[in-house]
DRENDO-1510 file (C-alpha; in Angstrom, 1 decimal, always signed):
<recs>
REC; n; res; u; v; w
REC; 1; MET; -16.6; -141.3; -120.3 .
REC; 2; SER; -19.7; -143.1; -119.1 .
REC; 3; ASP; -22.9; -141.4; -117.9 .
REC; 4; GLY; -24.7; -144.7; -117.4 .
REC; 5; PRO; -25.4; -146.5; -114.2 .
REC; 6; THR; -21.8; -147.3; -113.6 .
REC; 7; GLY; -20.6; -143.8; -114.5 .
REC; 8; THR; -20.4; -140.6; -112.5 .
REC; 9; THR; -24.1; -140.5; -112.0 .
REC; 10; ALA; -23.9; -143.6; -109.9 .
REC; 11; LYS; -21.4; -142.2; -107.4 .
REC; 12; LYS; -22.6; -141.4; -103.9 .
REC; 13; LEU; -23.0; -137.8; -103.0 .
REC; 14; PRO; -20.3; -136.4; -100.6 .
REC; 15; ALA; -21.1; -136.8; -96.9 .
REC; 16; ILE; -20.5; -133.1; -96.4 .
REC; 17; LEU; -23.9; -132.4; -98.0 .
REC; 18; TYR; -25.7; -133.9; -95.1 .
REC; 19; TRP; -23.9; -131.5; -92.7 .
REC; 20; LEU; -25.0; -128.7; -94.9 .
REC; 21; ALA; -28.6; -130.0; -94.9 .
REC; 22; PHE; -28.6; -130.1; -91.1 .
REC; 23; GLY; -27.9; -126.3; -91.1 .
REC; 24; THR; -30.8; -125.8; -93.5 .
REC; 25; PHE; -33.0; -127.9; -91.2 .
REC; 26; ALA; -32.2; -125.7; -88.2 .
REC; 27; LEU; -33.0; -122.5; -90.0 .
REC; 28; ALA; -36.2; -123.9; -91.6 .
REC; 29; THR; -37.4; -124.9; -88.1 .
REC; 30; ASP; -37.0; -121.3; -87.0 .
REC; 31; SER; -38.8; -119.9; -90.1 .
REC; 32; PHE; -41.8; -122.2; -89.5 .
REC; 33; LEU; -41.8; -122.1; -85.7 .
REC; 34; ILE; -43.5; -118.7; -85.4 .
REC; 35; ALA; -46.8; -120.1; -86.7 .
REC; 36; GLY; -47.0; -122.5; -83.8 .
REC; 37; ILE; -46.3; -120.0; -81.0 .
REC; 38; LEU; -48.1; -117.0; -82.4 .
REC; 39; PRO; -51.0; -117.1; -80.0 .
REC; 40; GLY; -48.7; -117.2; -77.0 .
REC; 41; ILE; -46.7; -114.2; -78.2 .
REC; 42; ALA; -49.9; -112.2; -79.0 .
REC; 43; ALA; -51.3; -112.9; -75.6 .
REC; 44; GLU; -48.2; -111.9; -73.6 .
REC; 45; PHE; -47.7; -108.7; -75.4 .
REC; 46; ASP; -51.4; -107.9; -75.7 .
REC; 47; VAL; -51.5; -107.5; -79.5 .
REC; 48; SER; -53.9; -109.0; -82.1 .
REC; 49; LEU; -53.0; -112.2; -84.0 .
REC; 50; GLY; -52.8; -110.1; -87.2 .
REC; 51; THR; -50.3; -107.8; -85.6 .
REC; 52; ALA; -48.3; -110.8; -84.2 .
REC; 53; GLY; -48.1; -112.1; -87.8 .
REC; 54; PHE; -45.8; -109.2; -88.6 .
REC; 55; LEU; -43.1; -111.2; -86.9 .
REC; 56; LEU; -43.2; -113.7; -89.7 .
REC; 57; MET; -43.8; -111.0; -92.4 .
REC; 58; GLY; -40.9; -108.8; -91.2 .
REC; 59; PHE; -38.5; -111.7; -91.1 .
REC; 60; ALA; -39.5; -113.1; -94.5 .
REC; 61; LEU; -39.5; -109.7; -96.2 .
REC; 62; ALA; -36.0; -108.8; -94.9 .
REC; 63; TYR; -34.7; -112.3; -95.9 .
REC; 64; GLY; -36.2; -112.1; -99.4 .
REC; 65; VAL; -34.9; -108.6; -100.2 .
REC; 66; ALA; -31.5; -108.9; -98.5 .
REC; 67; ALA; -30.4; -112.4; -99.8 .
REC; 68; PRO; -29.1; -111.5; -103.3 .
REC; 69; ALA; -27.3; -108.4; -102.1 .
REC; 70; MET; -25.8; -110.1; -99.0 .
REC; 71; ALA; -24.7; -113.1; -101.1 .
REC; 72; THR; -22.9; -110.7; -103.5 .
REC; 73; LEU; -21.2; -108.7; -100.7 .
REC; 74; THR; -19.8; -111.9; -99.2 .
REC; 75; GLY; -19.0; -113.6; -102.5 .
REC; 76; ARG; -15.2; -113.8; -101.9 .
REC; 77; VAL; -15.4; -115.0; -98.3 .
REC; 78; ASP; -14.8; -118.6; -97.5 .
REC; 79; ARG; -18.1; -120.5; -97.6 .
REC; 80; ARG; -17.4; -122.2; -94.3 .
REC; 81; THR; -16.8; -118.8; -92.6 .
REC; 82; ILE; -20.1; -117.5; -94.1 .
REC; 83; MET; -22.1; -120.5; -92.8 .
REC; 84; LEU; -20.6; -120.4; -89.4 .
REC; 85; LEU; -21.2; -116.6; -89.1 .
REC; 86; SER; -24.8; -117.1; -90.2 .
REC; 87; LEU; -25.4; -119.9; -87.7 .
REC; 88; GLY; -23.6; -118.1; -84.9 .
REC; 89; VAL; -25.7; -115.0; -85.3 .
REC; 90; PHE; -28.8; -117.2; -85.5 .
REC; 91; VAL; -28.1; -118.8; -82.2 .
REC; 92; LEU; -27.5; -115.4; -80.5 .
REC; 93; ALA; -30.6; -113.9; -82.1 .
REC; 94; CYS; -32.8; -116.8; -80.8 .
REC; 95; ILE; -31.5; -116.2; -77.3 .
REC; 96; ALA; -32.2; -112.4; -77.7 .
REC; 97; ALA; -35.7; -113.2; -79.0 .
REC; 98; ALA; -36.3; -115.3; -75.9 .
REC; 99; LEU; -35.4; -112.4; -73.7 .
REC; 100; ALA; -37.2; -109.7; -75.7 .
REC; 101; PRO; -39.0; -107.3; -73.2 .
REC; 102; SER; -41.6; -106.0; -75.7 .
REC; 103; PHE; -43.2; -106.8; -79.0 .
REC; 104; GLY; -41.3; -104.0; -80.7 .
REC; 105; TRP; -38.0; -105.4; -79.6 .
REC; 106; LEU; -39.0; -108.9; -80.7 .
REC; 107; LEU; -40.0; -107.7; -84.1 .
REC; 108; ALA; -36.7; -105.8; -84.5 .
REC; 109; ILE; -34.7; -108.8; -83.4 .
REC; 110; ARG; -36.5; -111.1; -85.9 .
REC; 111; THR; -36.1; -108.7; -88.8 .
REC; 112; ALA; -32.4; -108.1; -88.1 .
REC; 113; THR; -31.9; -111.9; -87.8 .
REC; 114; ALA; -32.9; -112.4; -91.4 .
REC; 115; LEU; -30.1; -110.1; -92.6 .
REC; 116; MET; -27.6; -112.7; -91.6 .
REC; 117; THR; -29.4; -116.0; -91.7 .
REC; 118; CYS; -30.2; -115.3; -95.4 .
REC; 119; LEU; -26.5; -116.0; -96.1 .
REC; 120; TYR; -26.6; -119.7; -95.1 .
REC; 121; THR; -28.7; -121.4; -97.8 .
REC; 122; PRO; -27.1; -119.6; -100.9 .
REC; 123; ALA; -23.7; -120.3; -99.4 .
REC; 124; ALA; -24.5; -124.0; -98.7 .
REC; 125; SER; -26.1; -124.3; -102.2 .
REC; 126; ALA; -23.1; -122.8; -103.9 .
REC; 127; LEU; -20.7; -125.1; -102.0 .
REC; 128; ALA; -22.9; -128.1; -102.8 .
REC; 129; ALA; -23.1; -127.3; -106.5 .
REC; 130; GLY; -19.3; -126.9; -106.6 .
REC; 131; LEU; -18.5; -130.2; -104.9 .
REC; 132; VAL; -20.2; -132.5; -107.4 .
REC; 133; PRO; -20.0; -132.9; -111.2 .
REC; 134; PRO; -22.8; -131.2; -113.3 .
REC; 135; GLU; -24.8; -134.4; -113.6 .
REC; 136; GLN; -25.2; -134.6; -109.8 .
REC; 137; ARG; -25.8; -130.9; -109.2 .
REC; 138; GLY; -29.6; -131.3; -109.1 .
REC; 139; ARG; -29.5; -134.0; -106.5 .
REC; 140; ALA; -26.9; -132.1; -104.4 .
REC; 141; LEU; -29.1; -129.0; -104.4 .
REC; 142; ALA; -32.2; -131.0; -103.5 .
REC; 143; LEU; -30.4; -132.7; -100.6 .
REC; 144; VAL; -29.3; -129.3; -99.1 .
REC; 145; ALA; -32.9; -128.1; -99.6 .
REC; 146; MET; -34.3; -131.2; -97.8 .
REC; 147; GLY; -34.1; -129.3; -94.5 .
REC; 148; LEU; -36.9; -127.1; -95.7 .
REC; 149; THR; -39.2; -130.1; -95.4 .
REC; 150; ILE; -37.6; -131.9; -92.5 .
REC; 151; GLY; -37.8; -128.6; -90.4 .
REC; 152; PRO; -41.7; -128.6; -90.6 .
REC; 153; ALA; -41.9; -132.3; -90.1 .
REC; 154; ILE; -39.7; -132.6; -87.0 .
REC; 155; GLY; -38.4; -129.4; -85.6 .
REC; 156; VAL; -41.6; -127.3; -85.7 .
REC; 157; PRO; -43.8; -129.8; -83.8 .
REC; 158; LEU; -41.1; -130.2; -81.2 .
REC; 159; GLY; -40.7; -126.5; -80.8 .
REC; 160; THR; -44.4; -125.9; -80.6 .
REC; 161; ALA; -44.8; -128.7; -78.0 .
REC; 162; ILE; -42.1; -127.1; -75.9 .
REC; 163; GLY; -43.9; -123.7; -76.2 .
REC; 164; GLY; -47.1; -125.3; -75.2 .
REC; 165; VAL; -45.7; -127.0; -72.1 .
REC; 166; PHE; -43.6; -124.0; -71.0 .
REC; 167; ASP; -44.0; -120.8; -73.1 .
REC; 168; TRP; -43.0; -119.3; -76.4 .
REC; 169; ARG; -39.7; -118.1; -74.9 .
REC; 170; ALA; -38.7; -121.7; -74.2 .
REC; 171; ALA; -39.3; -122.5; -77.9 .
REC; 172; PHE; -36.8; -119.9; -79.0 .
REC; 173; LEU; -34.2; -121.3; -76.5 .
REC; 174; ALA; -34.8; -124.8; -77.9 .
REC; 175; ASP; -34.3; -123.3; -81.4 .
REC; 176; ALA; -31.0; -121.7; -80.2 .
REC; 177; ALA; -29.8; -125.2; -79.0 .
REC; 178; LEU; -30.7; -126.7; -82.4 .
REC; 179; GLY; -28.7; -123.9; -84.1 .
REC; 180; ALA; -25.8; -124.6; -81.8 .
REC; 181; VAL; -25.7; -128.2; -82.9 .
REC; 182; ALA; -25.8; -127.1; -86.5 .
REC; 183; PHE; -22.9; -124.7; -85.9 .
REC; 184; VAL; -20.8; -127.6; -84.5 .
REC; 185; ALA; -21.8; -129.9; -87.3 .
REC; 186; VAL; -20.7; -127.4; -90.0 .
REC; 187; ALA; -17.5; -126.6; -88.0 .
REC; 188; ILE; -16.6; -130.3; -87.9 .
REC; 189; GLY; -17.9; -131.4; -91.3 .
REC; 190; VAL; -17.0; -128.5; -93.6 .
REC; 191; LYS; -13.4; -127.7; -94.4 .
REC; 192; ARG; -11.9; -124.3; -95.2 .
REC; 193; GLY; -10.8; -123.3; -98.6 .
REC; 194; TYR; -13.8; -123.0; -100.9 .
REC; 195; LYS; -13.9; -119.4; -102.2 .
REC; 196; PRO; -15.9; -119.1; -105.3 .
REC; 197; PRO; -15.4; -116.0; -107.5 .
REC; 198; ALA; -17.7; -113.2; -106.4 .
REC; 199; ILE; -20.7; -112.6; -108.7 .
REC; 200; PRO; -21.6; -108.9; -109.2 .
REC; 201; LEU; -25.1; -108.1; -108.2 .
REC; 202; ARG; -25.9; -107.0; -111.8 .
REC; 203; GLN; -24.8; -110.5; -113.0 .
REC; 204; ARG; -26.6; -112.2; -110.1 .
REC; 205; LEU; -29.9; -110.5; -111.2 .
REC; 206; ALA; -29.3; -111.0; -114.9 .
REC; 207; PRO; -31.7; -113.9; -115.2 .
REC; 208; LEU; -34.5; -111.5; -114.2 .
REC; 209; GLY; -34.3; -110.1; -117.7 .
REC; 210; GLN; -35.9; -113.3; -119.0 .
REC; 211; VAL; -39.7; -113.4; -119.0 .
REC; 212; SER; -39.7; -117.1; -118.4 .
REC; 213; VAL; -37.5; -116.8; -115.3 .
REC; 214; VAL; -39.5; -113.8; -113.9 .
REC; 215; SER; -42.7; -115.7; -114.5 .
REC; 216; ALA; -41.3; -118.8; -112.7 .
REC; 217; LEU; -40.2; -116.8; -109.7 .
REC; 218; LEU; -43.7; -115.1; -109.6 .
REC; 219; VAL; -45.2; -118.6; -109.5 .
REC; 220; THR; -43.0; -119.3; -106.5 .
REC; 221; VAL; -44.1; -116.1; -104.8 .
REC; 222; ALA; -47.8; -116.8; -105.4 .
REC; 223; TRP; -47.6; -120.5; -104.5 .
REC; 224; ILE; -46.0; -119.8; -101.1 .
REC; 225; ALA; -48.2; -116.7; -100.5 .
REC; 226; GLY; -51.4; -118.6; -100.9 .
REC; 227; ALA; -50.2; -121.3; -98.5 .
REC; 228; TYR; -49.0; -118.9; -95.9 .
REC; 229; THR; -52.2; -116.9; -95.9 .
REC; 230; LEU; -53.6; -119.7; -93.8 .
REC; 231; TYR; -50.5; -121.4; -92.5 .
REC; 232; THR; -49.4; -118.2; -90.6 .
REC; 233; TYR; -52.6; -118.3; -88.7 .
REC; 234; LEU; -53.2; -122.0; -88.6 .
REC; 235; ALA; -53.1; -122.0; -84.8 .
REC; 236; PRO; -56.2; -119.8; -84.4 .
REC; 237; TYR; -57.9; -121.7; -87.2 .
REC; 238; MET; -57.4; -125.0; -85.4 .
REC; 239; ALA; -58.3; -123.4; -82.1 .
REC; 240; ALA; -61.7; -122.6; -83.5 .
REC; 241; LEU; -62.1; -126.4; -84.0 .
REC; 242; GLY; -61.0; -127.1; -80.4 .
REC; 243; VAL; -57.3; -127.9; -81.0 .
REC; 244; ASN; -54.9; -126.0; -78.7 .
REC; 245; GLY; -51.5; -126.3; -77.0 .
REC; 246; THR; -49.7; -129.6; -77.4 .
REC; 247; ALA; -52.5; -131.0; -79.5 .
REC; 248; PHE; -51.7; -128.4; -82.1 .
REC; 249; ALA; -48.1; -129.7; -82.1 .
REC; 250; GLY; -49.6; -133.0; -83.3 .
REC; 251; VAL; -51.4; -131.1; -86.1 .
REC; 252; LEU; -48.0; -129.5; -87.2 .
REC; 253; ALA; -46.4; -133.0; -87.1 .
REC; 254; LEU; -49.1; -134.3; -89.5 .
REC; 255; PHE; -48.5; -131.3; -91.8 .
REC; 256; GLY; -44.7; -131.8; -91.6 .
REC; 257; ALA; -45.0; -135.5; -92.4 .
REC; 258; GLY; -47.1; -134.7; -95.4 .
REC; 259; ALA; -44.7; -132.1; -96.5 .
REC; 260; PHE; -41.8; -134.5; -96.3 .
REC; 261; ALA; -43.7; -137.1; -98.3 .
REC; 262; GLY; -44.8; -134.6; -100.9 .
REC; 263; ASN; -41.3; -133.4; -101.4 .
REC; 264; LEU; -40.1; -137.0; -102.1 .
REC; 265; MET; -43.1; -137.7; -104.4 .
REC; 266; GLY; -42.6; -134.4; -106.2 .
REC; 267; GLY; -39.0; -135.4; -107.1 .
REC; 268; TRP; -40.1; -138.8; -108.3 .
REC; 269; ALA; -43.0; -137.5; -110.3 .
REC; 270; SER; -40.9; -134.7; -111.9 .
REC; 271; ASP; -38.4; -137.2; -113.2 .
REC; 272; ARG; -41.2; -139.4; -114.6 .
REC; 273; LEU; -44.0; -137.1; -115.6 .
REC; 274; GLY; -42.2; -133.9; -116.2 .
REC; 275; ALA; -42.0; -130.8; -113.9 .
REC; 276; PRO; -44.7; -128.8; -115.7 .
REC; 277; ARG; -47.4; -131.4; -115.0 .
REC; 278; VAL; -46.4; -131.7; -111.4 .
REC; 279; LEU; -46.5; -127.9; -111.0 .
REC; 280; VAL; -50.1; -127.8; -112.3 .
REC; 281; ALA; -51.2; -130.7; -110.2 .
REC; 282; GLY; -49.5; -129.4; -107.0 .
REC; 283; ILE; -50.7; -125.8; -107.2 .
REC; 284; GLY; -54.2; -126.8; -108.4 .
REC; 285; GLY; -54.5; -129.4; -105.7 .
REC; 286; LEU; -53.4; -126.8; -103.1 .
REC; 287; ALA; -56.1; -124.4; -104.3 .
REC; 288; LEU; -58.7; -127.0; -103.8 .
REC; 289; ALA; -57.4; -128.0; -100.4 .
REC; 290; LEU; -57.4; -124.4; -99.1 .
REC; 291; ALA; -61.0; -123.9; -100.5 .
REC; 292; GLY; -62.0; -127.0; -98.7 .
REC; 293; LEU; -60.5; -125.8; -95.4 .
REC; 294; ALA; -62.6; -122.6; -95.8 .
REC; 295; VAL; -65.8; -124.8; -95.9 .
REC; 296; ALA; -64.9; -127.5; -93.5 .
REC; 297; PRO; -65.8; -125.7; -90.2 .
REC; 298; SER; -69.4; -125.4; -91.3 .
REC; 299; LEU; -69.8; -129.2; -92.2 .
REC; 300; PRO; -70.4; -132.3; -90.0 .
REC; 301; PHE; -67.3; -133.9; -88.6 .
REC; 302; ALA; -65.5; -130.6; -89.1 .
REC; 303; LEU; -62.3; -131.5; -87.3 .
REC; 304; ALA; -61.7; -134.8; -89.0 .
REC; 305; LEU; -62.4; -133.2; -92.4 .
REC; 306; ALA; -60.0; -130.3; -91.6 .
REC; 307; LEU; -57.3; -132.7; -90.7 .
REC; 308; LEU; -57.8; -134.7; -93.8 .
REC; 309; LEU; -57.6; -131.6; -96.0 .
REC; 310; LEU; -54.6; -130.4; -94.1 .
REC; 311; ALA; -52.8; -133.6; -94.8 .
REC; 312; ALA; -53.8; -133.4; -98.5 .
REC; 313; TRP; -52.6; -129.7; -98.6 .
REC; 314; SER; -49.2; -130.6; -97.2 .
REC; 315; ILE; -48.7; -133.5; -99.7 .
REC; 316; VAL; -49.9; -131.8; -102.9 .
REC; 317; GLY; -48.5; -128.4; -101.9 .
REC; 318; PHE; -45.0; -129.7; -101.4 .
REC; 319; LEU; -45.0; -131.6; -104.7 .
REC; 320; VAL; -44.2; -128.2; -106.1 .
REC; 321; LEU; -40.8; -127.5; -104.5 .
REC; 322; PRO; -38.7; -130.2; -106.3 .
REC; 323; ALA; -40.6; -129.6; -109.6 .
REC; 324; ARG; -40.0; -125.8; -109.3 .
REC; 325; GLN; -36.2; -126.4; -108.7 .
REC; 326; SER; -36.0; -128.8; -111.6 .
REC; 327; GLN; -37.8; -126.4; -114.0 .
REC; 328; LEU; -35.6; -123.5; -113.0 .
REC; 329; VAL; -32.5; -125.5; -113.7 .
REC; 330; ALA; -33.9; -126.4; -117.1 .
REC; 331; LEU; -34.5; -122.8; -117.9 .
REC; 332; ALA; -30.9; -121.8; -117.4 .
REC; 333; PRO; -28.6; -124.7; -116.5 .
REC; 334; PRO; -25.3; -122.6; -116.2 .
REC; 335; ALA; -27.1; -120.4; -113.7 .
REC; 336; ALA; -28.5; -123.2; -111.6 .
REC; 337; ALA; -27.1; -122.2; -108.2 .
REC; 338; LEU; -27.9; -118.6; -108.9 .
REC; 339; LEU; -31.5; -119.4; -109.7 .
REC; 340; MET; -31.8; -121.5; -106.5 .
REC; 341; ALA; -30.8; -118.4; -104.5 .
REC; 342; LEU; -33.3; -116.2; -106.3 .
REC; 343; ASN; -36.0; -118.9; -105.8 .
REC; 344; MET; -35.2; -118.9; -102.1 .
REC; 345; SER; -35.7; -115.1; -102.0 .
REC; 346; ALA; -39.0; -115.6; -103.9 .
REC; 347; MET; -40.2; -118.1; -101.3 .
REC; 348; TYR; -39.5; -115.7; -98.5 .
REC; 349; LEU; -41.2; -112.8; -100.3 .
REC; 350; GLY; -44.2; -115.2; -100.7 .
REC; 351; VAL; -44.1; -115.9; -97.0 .
REC; 352; ALA; -44.2; -112.1; -96.3 .
REC; 353; ALA; -47.0; -111.5; -98.8 .
REC; 354; GLY; -49.0; -114.4; -97.4 .
REC; 355; ALA; -48.7; -113.3; -93.8 .
REC; 356; ALA; -49.7; -109.8; -94.8 .
REC; 357; LEU; -52.8; -111.0; -96.7 .
REC; 358; GLY; -53.7; -113.3; -93.8 .
REC; 359; SER; -53.5; -110.4; -91.4 .
REC; 360; ALA; -55.7; -108.2; -93.6 .
REC; 361; THR; -58.2; -111.1; -94.0 .
REC; 362; LEU; -58.4; -111.5; -90.2 .
REC; 363; ALA; -58.9; -107.8; -89.8 .
REC; 364; HIS; -62.0; -107.9; -92.0 .
REC; 365; GLY; -63.3; -111.4; -91.4 .
REC; 366; GLY; -62.7; -114.7; -89.6 .
REC; 367; THR; -60.3; -117.7; -89.8 .
REC; 368; THR; -62.5; -119.5; -92.4 .
REC; 369; GLU; -62.0; -116.7; -94.9 .
REC; 370; LEU; -58.2; -117.4; -94.8 .
REC; 371; GLY; -58.8; -120.5; -96.9 .
REC; 372; TRP; -60.7; -118.6; -99.6 .
REC; 373; ALA; -58.0; -115.9; -99.7 .
REC; 374; GLY; -55.3; -118.5; -100.0 .
REC; 375; ALA; -57.1; -120.4; -102.7 .
REC; 376; ALA; -57.5; -117.2; -104.8 .
REC; 377; VAL; -53.8; -116.6; -104.7 .
REC; 378; GLU; -53.1; -120.2; -105.8 .
REC; 379; ILE; -55.3; -119.5; -108.9 .
REC; 380; VAL; -53.0; -116.4; -109.6 .
REC; 381; ALA; -50.0; -118.8; -109.3 .
REC; 382; LEU; -51.6; -121.0; -112.0 .
REC; 383; LEU; -52.0; -117.9; -114.2 .
REC; 384; PHE; -48.3; -117.1; -113.8 .
REC; 385; LEU; -47.5; -120.7; -114.6 .
REC; 386; ALA; -49.4; -120.4; -117.9 .
REC; 387; VAL; -47.3; -117.2; -118.7 .
REC; 388; GLU; -44.1; -119.1; -117.8 .
REC; 389; ARG; -44.9; -122.0; -120.0 .
REC; 390; ARG; -45.8; -119.7; -123.0 .
REC; 391; ALA; -42.6; -117.7; -122.5 .
REC; 392; THR; -40.5; -120.8; -122.2 .
REC; 393; ARG; -42.0; -122.3; -125.4 .
REC; 394; SER; -41.4; -119.0; -127.3 .
REC; 395; THR; -37.8; -118.9; -126.2 .
REC; 396; ARG; -37.2; -122.4; -127.4 .
REC; 397; LEU; -38.8; -121.7; -130.7 .
REC; 398; ALA; -36.6; -118.5; -131.1 .
REC; 399; VAL; -33.3; -120.4; -130.5 .
REC; 400; ALA; -34.3; -123.5; -132.5 .
REC; 401; PRO; -32.0; -124.0; -135.5 .
REC; 402; ALA; -33.6; -123.4; -138.9 .
REC; 403; GLU; -34.6; -126.4; -140.9 .
</recs>
C-alpha cells in the first residue's frame, strides 16, 4: 500500500465536496452580511448601531450553543436530508427577515434561524470526512470550510451593494436566492444513504475534558471575538472616513479577497512551517493591525492607511483558520470531525462575544476605540495559545514511552 505521490494521497477529492462547499458559502455569506447592512437596519427601525449589532450577536450565540446538541439530536438522520432541511429553513428565514415589520421580529427571526442553519456545516463536514480515506480527511474538511472565506470575498460585497442600491431587505432576498441555488446544488449533487452512527452528546463533548483542546477552542473564541469587535461595526468605522453605500461594498470585497488569500497562505504555511508558528504570526499580526486601525483616523492619509491595514488584517487574520484546524486534528486525530464541529461552535461564540464587546465599546466611546478593544482580545488569544502549547507538550511527555 503506497502513501506516496502515486498512492491514495494523489487521488482527486470527490466532486461532491464542491457541492457541500457551495452550501457553506451560502450560509457564510448570510453570517457576514449583517455587518454590511447594519446602518440601514438601524436607521429604519430607529435603534442605535450597538443595538442593531444584537442581530449578529443573537444569531451567533444561538448557533454556537445549539450546534453540538442539534447535531446529536439529528445524528441518525440521513446527511442529505439534514442539509436540505437546513438550507430550506434558511431560505424561508431570509424571506421572513426581508418582511420583518419591527426590529424585535427581525431579531427573533435571526436567532431562530441559527437553530437550524447550525446543522449544515457539521453534517457536511461529517459527510466529507466519511467519503475520503484518512490521509485525505484534512483536505476534504478544508475544502468544505472554504466557503467561510469565499462568502466574505464574493457574497458579502454583492449583498452589501444590493443593499446600498435598494435597501437591506433586498439584500436578504438576494441571500434567499443564493440559498435556493445551494439547496438545488445539494439536492442534485448529494445522494441519499449516508447515515453515520449517532454520537451521544456526552461523547461529543468528551474532548472538552482535555486542557489542550479547551485551550485551543478558547484561542478560537478570542481570535474571532477580537476581529468581530471591529468587523461588526466596520460600516460606521468606514463611514467616519467618508466611505458609505456601494463604496463600502468595495471595502468588503477588499477584505474578502484578503481573507481568501490568507486562508490559502495559511494552509501552505502550516504544512511547511508548522501550525503553531502560523497561529502566533496570524494572531499577533491581527492584534497589530487592529491597533493600527485605532490610530489611523488621526493620521495623515487616514483612508489610505486604514485600507492598507484592513487588507493586512484580512490576510494575517485568516492565516489562523487552516492552522487552527490542522492543530485540532493533530491534538486528537480520531475525533477530527467532532473537533471541527466544536471549533465551528467556538467561532460563532466568538462572533457573539465580539459583537457584544463592540456594542459596549460604542456605548462608552467611538469607532476608533473598537480597534483597541479588538487588539486587547487578540492578546488574550495569544495567552490562551501559550496555555494550549504548554498543555499539549505536557500531554505528549506524559504518554511518551519510557526509555
